[in-house]
C-alpha positions as CSV (number, residue, x, y, z in Angstrom):
1,M,-58.6,-20.0,19.6
2,S,-61.8,-20.6,21.4
3,A,-63.0,-18.8,24.8
4,Q,-62.4,-22.5,26.3
5,D,-59.5,-23.1,24.5
6,E,-57.3,-20.1,26.0
7,P,-57.3,-21.1,29.8
8,A,-56.0,-24.4,28.8
9,A,-53.0,-22.3,26.7
10,K,-52.4,-20.4,29.2
11,K,-51.7,-23.2,31.4
12,A,-49.6,-25.0,28.9
13,R,-47.5,-22.5,28.9
14,E,-47.1,-21.3,32.7
15,T,-45.7,-25.0,33.1
16,T,-43.4,-24.7,30.9
17,P,-40.1,-25.1,32.1
18,T,-37.9,-22.1,31.9
19,A,-33.6,-22.4,31.3
20,P,-31.4,-22.8,33.7
21,A,-29.4,-19.6,35.3
22,E,-26.2,-21.2,33.4
23,A,-27.6,-20.8,29.8
24,A,-28.5,-17.0,30.8
25,A,-25.1,-16.2,32.0
26,T,-23.5,-17.9,28.7
27,R,-25.6,-15.8,26.2
28,T,-23.9,-12.5,24.6
29,D,-25.8,-9.4,26.3
30,A,-29.1,-8.3,25.3
31,P,-29.6,-5.4,23.2
32,A,-30.7,-1.7,24.2
33,T,-34.3,-2.6,24.3
34,A,-34.2,-5.5,26.5
35,A,-32.0,-3.5,28.9
36,A,-35.0,-0.8,29.1
37,A,-37.1,-3.8,29.4
38,A,-34.9,-5.0,32.5
39,D,-35.3,-1.7,34.2
40,A,-39.1,-2.0,34.4
41,P,-41.3,-3.0,37.7
42,A,-41.0,-6.8,38.5
43,T,-44.6,-7.0,37.6
44,T,-44.1,-5.9,34.3
45,P,-43.5,-8.8,31.6
46,A,-39.8,-9.8,30.4
47,V,-39.5,-9.3,26.7
48,A,-37.3,-11.4,24.1
49,G,-34.1,-11.3,24.4
50,D,-34.1,-10.5,28.3
51,P,-31.7,-12.5,30.9
52,K,-33.9,-15.3,32.9
53,P,-33.4,-15.6,36.2
54,P,-31.2,-17.9,37.6
55,A,-32.6,-20.8,39.8
56,G,-32.6,-20.3,43.5
57,G,-35.7,-19.1,44.1
58,E,-36.1,-15.8,41.9
59,E,-39.7,-16.0,40.9
60,A,-40.4,-16.9,44.4
61,E,-39.0,-14.1,45.7
62,A,-41.3,-11.7,43.5
63,E,-44.2,-13.4,44.3
64,S,-43.7,-13.2,48.1
65,G,-43.2,-9.3,47.5
66,K,-39.2,-9.3,48.2
67,G,-38.4,-8.0,44.8
68,K,-36.7,-8.9,41.8
69,K,-32.8,-9.4,41.2
70,R,-31.1,-6.9,39.6
71,K,-27.2,-7.3,37.7
72,I,-25.4,-4.6,39.4
73,A,-21.5,-4.2,39.5
74,A,-20.6,-2.1,42.6
75,F,-17.0,-0.6,43.7
76,L,-16.2,-0.6,47.1
77,A,-13.3,-0.2,49.7
78,Y,-11.9,-2.0,52.3
79,V,-8.6,-2.7,54.7
80,G,-7.1,-6.1,54.3
81,K,-5.9,-6.5,58.1
82,G,-6.4,-9.7,59.7
83,Y,-8.0,-11.4,56.5
84,Q,-6.1,-13.9,54.1
85,G,-7.8,-12.4,51.3
86,F,-10.5,-11.7,49.0
87,Q,-11.7,-15.0,47.4
88,R,-13.6,-16.8,49.6
89,N,-11.7,-20.0,51.1
90,P,-13.7,-22.7,53.1
91,G,-12.0,-22.6,56.5
92,A,-10.6,-19.3,56.5
93,K,-11.5,-15.6,57.5
94,T,-11.6,-14.0,54.1
95,I,-13.6,-10.6,52.7
96,E,-16.0,-12.3,50.3
97,D,-17.4,-13.8,53.3
98,E,-17.5,-10.1,55.1
99,L,-19.8,-8.7,52.1
100,E,-21.7,-11.6,51.4
101,R,-23.0,-11.5,55.5
102,A,-23.8,-7.8,55.3
103,I,-25.9,-7.9,52.0
104,V,-28.0,-10.8,53.2
105,K,-28.4,-9.0,56.2
106,A,-29.4,-6.2,54.5
107,G,-31.9,-7.5,51.7
108,G,-29.8,-7.6,48.8
109,I,-29.6,-11.8,48.7
110,S,-32.2,-14.1,49.9
111,Q,-31.8,-16.6,52.5
112,D,-32.1,-19.0,50.0
113,N,-29.1,-18.2,47.8
114,A,-27.2,-17.5,50.6
115,G,-23.5,-19.8,50.8
116,D,-23.8,-20.2,46.4
117,F,-22.3,-17.4,44.8
118,T,-23.8,-19.1,41.7
119,K,-27.2,-18.4,42.5
120,V,-26.6,-14.4,42.6
121,Q,-23.5,-15.5,39.4
122,W,-20.8,-13.4,41.5
123,T,-17.7,-12.5,40.2
124,R,-14.8,-9.7,41.3
125,A,-12.6,-8.2,39.5
126,A,-9.2,-9.1,41.8
127,R,-8.3,-11.5,43.9
128,T,-6.0,-9.3,46.7
129,D,-4.2,-11.7,48.8
130,K,-3.4,-11.8,52.6
131,G,-3.4,-8.5,54.2
132,V,-3.8,-6.9,51.1
133,S,-6.0,-3.5,51.2
134,A,-8.4,-1.9,48.2
135,V,-10.0,1.3,47.5
136,G,-11.5,0.5,44.0
137,Q,-12.1,-3.1,44.1
138,C,-14.9,-4.8,42.3
139,I,-17.6,-6.9,42.5
140,A,-21.0,-7.8,40.3
141,L,-24.1,-9.6,41.3
142,R,-27.4,-10.2,40.8
143,M,-28.9,-8.5,43.9
144,V,-32.3,-7.2,45.1
145,L,-32.6,-3.8,44.7
146,D,-36.1,-3.4,46.7
147,P,-36.7,-1.7,49.1
148,P,-35.4,1.3,48.0
149,G,-32.2,2.3,50.6
150,V,-30.2,-1.3,50.0
151,L,-26.5,0.6,50.4
152,E,-27.1,2.3,53.5
153,R,-28.0,-0.8,54.7
154,I,-25.0,-3.0,53.2
155,N,-22.8,0.2,54.4
156,E,-24.4,0.2,58.4
157,A,-24.4,-4.2,58.2
158,L,-20.5,-4.0,57.7
159,P,-17.8,-3.7,59.9
160,D,-15.4,-1.0,60.2
161,G,-12.8,-0.5,57.6
162,F,-15.3,-1.8,55.0
163,K,-17.2,0.8,52.8
164,F,-19.4,0.3,49.5
165,F,-19.2,3.5,46.9
166,G,-22.2,2.7,45.1
167,Y,-23.6,0.1,42.5
168,K,-24.6,0.8,38.7
169,R,-26.9,-1.6,36.4
170,V,-24.8,-3.9,33.9
171,T,-25.5,-6.3,31.2
172,G,-26.7,-9.5,32.0
173,G,-23.9,-10.9,30.8
174,F,-21.5,-8.6,33.1
175,N,-18.1,-10.8,34.4
176,A,-16.6,-8.0,36.9
177,K,-13.3,-10.0,35.9
178,T,-12.7,-11.2,32.4
179,M,-14.6,-6.9,31.1
180,C,-11.6,-5.9,33.9
181,D,-9.3,-3.7,30.7
182,R,-6.4,-3.2,33.8
183,R,-6.1,-2.6,37.0
184,R,-3.9,-0.2,39.0
185,Y,-2.1,-0.6,42.4
186,E,-0.7,1.7,44.9
187,Y,2.5,0.1,47.4
188,V,3.4,3.0,49.5
189,I,6.6,2.5,51.1
190,P,8.7,4.2,54.0
191,T,11.7,6.0,52.4
192,L,13.6,4.8,55.0
193,A,13.6,1.7,53.2
194,F,16.1,3.8,50.8
195,D,18.9,4.9,53.8
196,P,21.8,3.2,53.6
197,R,22.3,3.8,57.1
198,R,18.8,1.9,57.8
199,C,17.8,-0.9,58.1
200,L,21.2,-2.5,58.0
201,P,21.7,-6.3,59.0
202,R,22.1,-7.2,62.5
203,K,25.9,-7.8,62.6
204,E,26.9,-4.4,61.4
205,V,24.4,-3.0,63.4
206,E,25.8,-4.3,66.3
207,A,29.4,-3.2,64.8
208,E,27.9,0.4,64.4
209,A,26.7,0.3,68.3
210,A,30.1,-0.8,69.0
211,L,31.7,2.0,67.2
212,A,29.2,4.8,68.7
213,A,29.9,3.4,72.2
214,E,33.5,4.0,71.4
215,A,33.2,7.5,70.3
216,A,31.1,8.0,73.2
217,E,33.7,7.1,75.6
218,Q,35.7,9.7,74.2
219,G,33.6,12.5,74.1
220,I,33.0,12.8,70.2
221,D,29.4,12.6,69.2
222,G,28.5,9.9,66.9
223,A,26.9,11.9,64.4
224,V,29.7,14.1,64.0
225,A,32.2,11.3,63.7
226,D,30.2,9.9,60.9
227,G,30.3,12.9,59.0
228,A,27.2,12.0,57.2
229,E,24.4,14.1,56.4
230,P,20.8,12.7,57.0
231,F,19.4,10.7,54.3
232,V,16.7,13.2,51.9
233,F,14.4,11.3,49.4
234,D,15.4,14.2,46.6
235,E,14.3,13.9,42.5
236,T,17.5,12.3,42.5
237,V,16.9,9.5,44.3
238,R,13.3,9.3,42.7
239,A,14.7,9.5,39.5
240,R,16.6,6.7,40.0
241,V,13.6,5.0,41.5
242,N,12.0,5.7,38.5
243,K,14.7,4.3,36.3
244,I,14.4,0.8,38.0
245,L,10.6,0.4,38.2
246,G,11.1,1.3,34.1
247,N,12.4,-1.7,33.8
248,Y,9.3,-4.0,33.9
249,C,7.3,-1.8,31.7
250,G,6.0,-4.0,28.5
251,T,5.8,-7.2,28.0
252,H,8.4,-9.6,30.1
253,N,8.3,-13.3,30.8
254,F,7.5,-12.4,34.9
255,H,7.8,-16.3,36.2
256,N,10.8,-15.4,38.8
257,Y,8.6,-12.5,40.2
258,T,6.1,-14.8,41.4
259,I,5.8,-18.0,42.8
260,R,4.8,-21.6,41.3
261,V,4.5,-20.3,37.5
262,D,6.2,-22.4,35.0
263,P,8.6,-20.2,32.7
264,N,7.1,-22.0,29.5
265,D,3.7,-21.1,30.8
266,A,2.0,-18.8,28.4
267,S,0.3,-17.3,31.9
268,A,3.6,-16.0,32.5
269,M,3.8,-13.6,30.1
270,R,2.3,-10.6,31.7
271,Y,1.9,-7.1,30.4
272,I,2.5,-3.9,32.6
273,I,1.3,-0.6,31.0
274,S,3.1,1.9,33.6
275,F,5.4,2.0,36.8
276,E,6.1,5.3,38.3
277,C,7.4,6.8,42.3
278,G,5.7,9.7,43.2
279,E,6.7,12.6,46.0
280,P,7.2,11.8,49.2
281,F,4.2,13.0,51.8
282,V,4.5,12.3,55.8
283,I,1.4,9.9,57.5
284,D,1.5,10.8,61.5
285,G,5.8,11.1,61.4
286,V,6.5,8.8,59.0
287,E,8.0,10.0,55.5
288,F,6.2,7.4,52.5
289,V,6.3,7.8,48.7
290,R,3.5,6.3,46.5
291,T,4.5,4.0,43.8
292,T,2.1,2.7,41.3
293,V,1.6,0.2,38.8
294,V,-0.7,-0.5,35.9
295,G,-1.6,-3.4,33.9
296,Q,-3.6,-5.9,32.0
297,S,-3.4,-8.6,35.2
298,F,-1.0,-9.5,37.7
299,M,-0.3,-12.8,39.5
300,L,0.2,-14.5,43.4
301,H,3.1,-11.8,45.3
302,Q,3.7,-10.3,41.6
303,I,4.3,-6.6,42.5
304,R,5.5,-7.4,46.2
305,K,8.4,-9.1,43.9
306,L,8.9,-6.0,41.8
307,I,8.7,-3.7,44.9
308,G,11.2,-6.1,46.8
309,T,13.6,-6.2,44.1
310,M,13.5,-2.6,43.3
311,I,14.2,-2.3,46.9
312,G,17.3,-4.5,46.7
313,V,18.5,-2.8,44.0
314,M,18.2,0.9,45.2
315,R,20.4,-0.6,48.8
316,G,23.1,-2.1,46.4
317,Y,22.5,-6.1,47.4
318,W,22.5,-6.7,43.7
319,T,22.6,-4.5,40.7
320,E,20.2,-3.4,38.2
321,E,21.6,-6.1,35.5
322,D,20.4,-8.2,37.7
323,Q,16.7,-7.3,37.6
324,I,16.7,-7.2,34.0
325,F,18.5,-10.9,33.8
326,A,15.1,-12.4,36.1
327,L,13.2,-11.0,33.1
328,K,15.1,-12.5,30.6
329,T,16.6,-16.2,31.7
330,K,14.2,-19.5,31.8
331,E,16.3,-20.5,35.0
332,S,15.5,-19.5,38.7
333,C,16.3,-16.6,40.5
334,N,15.5,-15.7,43.9
335,T,13.4,-12.8,44.1
336,P,12.1,-10.9,47.6
337,M,8.6,-10.3,48.5
338,A,8.2,-7.1,50.1
339,P,5.4,-6.8,52.7
340,E,1.6,-6.9,52.2
341,L,1.3,-3.8,54.2
342,G,1.9,-1.0,51.7
343,L,0.4,-2.7,49.0
344,F,-3.7,-2.3,48.1
345,L,-5.6,-2.1,44.2
346,C,-6.4,1.4,43.7
347,E,-9.1,1.2,40.9
348,C,-10.2,-1.4,38.5
349,I,-10.9,0.1,34.5
350,Y,-13.3,-0.9,32.2
351,H,-12.2,1.0,29.0
352,A,-13.6,-1.5,26.7
353,Y,-17.3,-2.0,28.2
354,N,-17.7,1.2,28.2
355,N,-17.6,2.3,25.1
356,R,-19.2,-0.8,23.5
357,Y,-22.6,-0.1,26.0
358,A,-21.8,3.7,25.9
359,E,-25.9,4.5,24.8
360,S,-27.9,1.6,26.8
361,H,-25.7,1.6,30.3
362,E,-23.9,4.3,32.5
363,P,-20.1,3.7,32.0
364,L,-18.5,2.1,35.3
365,S,-15.7,4.2,37.2
366,L,-14.0,5.1,39.8
367,D,-14.3,8.6,39.2
368,D,-17.7,9.0,40.1
369,Y,-16.7,8.3,43.9
370,S,-13.7,10.0,44.1
371,D,-14.5,12.0,47.3
372,A,-15.6,8.9,48.8
373,V,-11.4,7.1,48.0
374,D,-9.7,10.0,48.9
375,A,-11.9,10.1,52.2
376,F,-11.2,6.4,52.8
377,K,-7.5,6.6,51.8
378,T,-7.0,9.3,54.3
379,H,-8.7,8.2,57.1
380,H,-8.3,4.3,56.9
381,I,-5.6,2.8,54.7
382,Y,-3.0,5.1,55.0
383,P,-3.4,5.4,58.9
384,H,-3.1,1.8,59.3
385,M,0.0,2.0,57.3
386,S,1.6,4.5,59.3
387,A,0.8,3.1,63.1
388,T,1.8,-0.5,61.6
389,E,5.0,0.8,60.5
390,K,5.6,2.4,63.1
391,S,4.2,-0.3,66.1
392,E,5.5,-3.2,63.8
393,N,8.3,-1.9,62.0
394,T,7.4,-3.6,59.4
395,M,10.0,-2.6,56.5
396,E,12.5,-2.4,58.1
397,T,12.3,-5.7,60.1
398,W,11.8,-7.1,56.4
399,V,15.0,-5.2,54.9
400,R,17.3,-6.7,57.7
401,M,16.0,-10.1,57.6
402,L,16.9,-10.4,53.8
403,P,18.3,-13.6,52.7
404,L,21.3,-11.6,50.6
405,R,23.6,-14.7,50.1
406,Q,21.0,-17.2,48.5
407,I,19.7,-14.2,46.5
408,R,23.4,-13.6,45.3
409,N,23.8,-17.4,44.9
410,S,20.5,-18.0,43.1
411,Y,21.5,-15.4,40.1
412,E,25.0,-16.7,40.1
413,W,23.7,-20.4,39.9
414,A,21.3,-19.1,36.6
415,R,24.3,-17.4,34.5
416,K,26.1,-20.5,35.0
417,A,23.3,-22.9,34.0
418,D,22.6,-20.5,30.9
419,K,26.3,-20.2,30.1
420,K,26.1,-24.2,29.9
421,E,23.1,-24.0,27.6
422,A,24.6,-21.5,25.6
423,E,27.9,-23.6,25.3
424,K,25.7,-26.7,24.4
425,K,23.9,-24.6,21.6
426,E,26.8,-23.1,19.7
427,R,28.3,-26.7,20.5
428,D,25.3,-28.3,18.3
429,G,25.0,-25.5,15.9
430,N,28.8,-25.8,15.1
431,K,28.1,-29.4,14.1
432,K,25.4,-29.3,12.2
433,R,27.2,-26.6,10.3
434,K,30.7,-28.8,9.4
435,E,27.8,-31.6,8.5
436,R,26.4,-28.8,6.0
437,E,29.7,-27.8,4.9
438,S,31.2,-31.2,4.5
439,E,28.0,-32.5,2.3
440,A,27.9,-29.4,0.2
441,G,32.3,-30.2,-0.3
442,E,31.9,-33.8,-1.7
443,P,31.9,-33.6,-5.7
444,K,28.2,-35.2,-7.1
445,K,28.2,-39.1,-7.8
446,E,26.2,-39.5,-11.1
447,P,23.9,-42.9,-10.3
448,E,25.2,-45.8,-12.4
449,D,22.4,-45.9,-14.7
450,T,22.4,-42.3,-15.9
451,P,22.5,-42.7,-19.6
452,K,25.2,-41.5,-21.4
453,D,26.0,-40.7,-25.0
454,I,29.1,-43.4,-25.9
455,I,30.3,-42.3,-29.7
456,L,31.8,-45.0,-31.6
457,E,34.3,-45.4,-34.2
458,G,32.7,-43.7,-37.4
459,G,30.7,-41.5,-36.1
460,L,28.3,-43.6,-35.0
461,K,26.5,-42.8,-31.8
462,F,25.3,-45.0,-29.3
463,T,23.1,-44.1,-25.9
464,G,22.7,-46.3,-22.9
465,T,24.4,-46.5,-19.1
466,A,28.3,-46.2,-18.0
467,K,28.3,-50.1,-16.7
468,P,25.2,-51.3,-19.6
469,K,24.5,-55.0,-17.5
470,G,25.8,-57.8,-19.5
471,G,22.7,-59.4,-20.8
472,R,21.5,-56.6,-22.3
473,G,24.7,-55.8,-24.1
474,G,24.5,-59.0,-25.7
475,R,21.4,-58.5,-27.3
476,G,22.0,-54.6,-28.3
477,G,25.2,-56.0,-30.0
478,R,22.8,-58.3,-32.5
479,G,20.3,-55.6,-33.4
480,G,23.1,-53.8,-34.3
481,G,24.4,-55.4,-36.9
482,R,21.2,-56.2,-38.1
483,G,20.4,-52.7,-38.6
484,F,22.8,-52.2,-41.0
485,T,22.9,-54.8,-43.2
486,P,19.5,-55.7,-44.0
487,G,19.0,-59.4,-45.7
488,G,22.7,-59.1,-45.0
489,P,24.5,-61.3,-42.5
490,R,23.8,-61.1,-39.0
491,G,26.5,-59.0,-36.8
492,G,28.0,-61.3,-34.0
493,G,26.8,-60.7,-31.0
494,G,28.4,-61.9,-27.4
495,P,26.0,-64.7,-26.0
496,R,23.4,-63.7,-23.5
497,G,24.4,-62.9,-19.8
498,N,27.9,-61.2,-20.6
499,Q,28.8,-58.5,-18.8
500,G,28.8,-55.2,-19.4
501,R,31.9,-54.0,-20.4
502,G,32.0,-57.2,-22.8
503,G,28.3,-56.4,-24.4
504,A,29.4,-53.2,-25.2
505,N,32.6,-54.5,-26.8
506,Q,30.5,-56.9,-28.7
507,V,28.3,-54.0,-29.7
508,K,31.1,-51.9,-31.3
509,G,32.2,-55.4,-32.5
510,G,28.8,-55.9,-35.0
511,A,28.7,-52.1,-35.7
512,E,32.0,-51.9,-37.4
513,R,31.6,-55.6,-39.4
514,A,28.3,-54.5,-40.6
515,A,29.6,-51.3,-42.0
516,D,32.3,-53.0,-43.4
517,E,30.5,-55.6,-45.8
518,F,28.0,-52.7,-46.8
519,D,28.1,-52.0,-50.4
520,P,25.9,-48.7,-51.7
521,A,25.1,-50.7,-55.1
522,E,23.0,-52.7,-53.5
523,L,20.8,-49.7,-52.3
524,S,20.2,-49.2,-56.7
525,D,18.4,-52.4,-57.0
């Protein structure tokens, strides 16, 4: 190439359009060399295999000195009170709205890309429900990291009850949701929920108050009159809770433990790895127990319904058989949903990603921020739960308002429906079995046109059908006569079109006459 042609060729290459961001996002992850090249300064040319920048002004940002966007995964925590869930929802106050505002203010997302998550490839590991908190949420996006100190600027822009723990560079095709192997949640329960003398329905409370007033008039202490010791959440109670929670482990159809999911839908099948209850602990004078569940993924309100059913079994409102029945039946059962106050996302786990990219990228793990996580729980999550429980009596009110009759009736109706379905299947099975037995017991009928061997007198053998047709039989008789008397008289045969039986008789008659007229001496000539 000549010196004059070089500027023109360079200009042609610069004007060549680049692929959109969607194509870059769907490509497989770049090799280690590309990842290393991505870590280079923004002025370094991109090597082959490096994801191309998405549409939305990245090149303009680089030229204006704002810095190039990098794909990162960030771990964060938040208190969900006052928010309508994590995922952005038009017209609602959500966690993602607060996060985006803080990142934009800190310079991690430009004003040109604000309001459109597709421009920065934003993904989240879990969608927490209304009022649910988190200490191990993970989001991924392409964020501007320059100038240094973007993490501090984001935390300064976030409201109270939010915390960015840190971020790490990830592959260009990383997706916080699809690459998450499993998720760990905690549900913190006040121990009063297990006390059979607490959280009673209104009628029972009024009855107990009347008895206490009567005992007070007689000068008898109500506690002494009751004669019962105070409730203690000991190892026996904890073992019972763990046994009930263990019924959820494994792969089951959880359509009764969520909402708006058909029992035949494949998404209703979920796998729970473990579900355990810890020892009690006290926060601001309120005793709690911590339940921890680990699973691949969870449906809407699933964990809250699992906890609500467990509390009902512990209080004797329904049985452990009812709990297991709701996992096996395809009929609809009414399962109670515990309050959102005690639930929070504890960790998002990326085992497969860490193993695959161990040589090129840092592992994604919340263990790197364990001290900050424990501090956030101690100063934000647990105090919020304790203060709300003391001021609003959230769990006690929920237990008292449980629709026990409707829940019990739903189990009864579901069992009746299952019984009818089983009886129908049994009737259909018996009908089919009787049909098979009747077919096997009847003698097998041979077709009318099955060939048979007919032995005639004199040892002659004739092969034909059991009921030969008349016309064919007559022709056969004439042929038989000719066969036994070469050059002699013809054997008599019936006229054409005779019935099968007549034709057979004629065949027999012709053959006998031919045998009587046969003279062996004629063969010597």
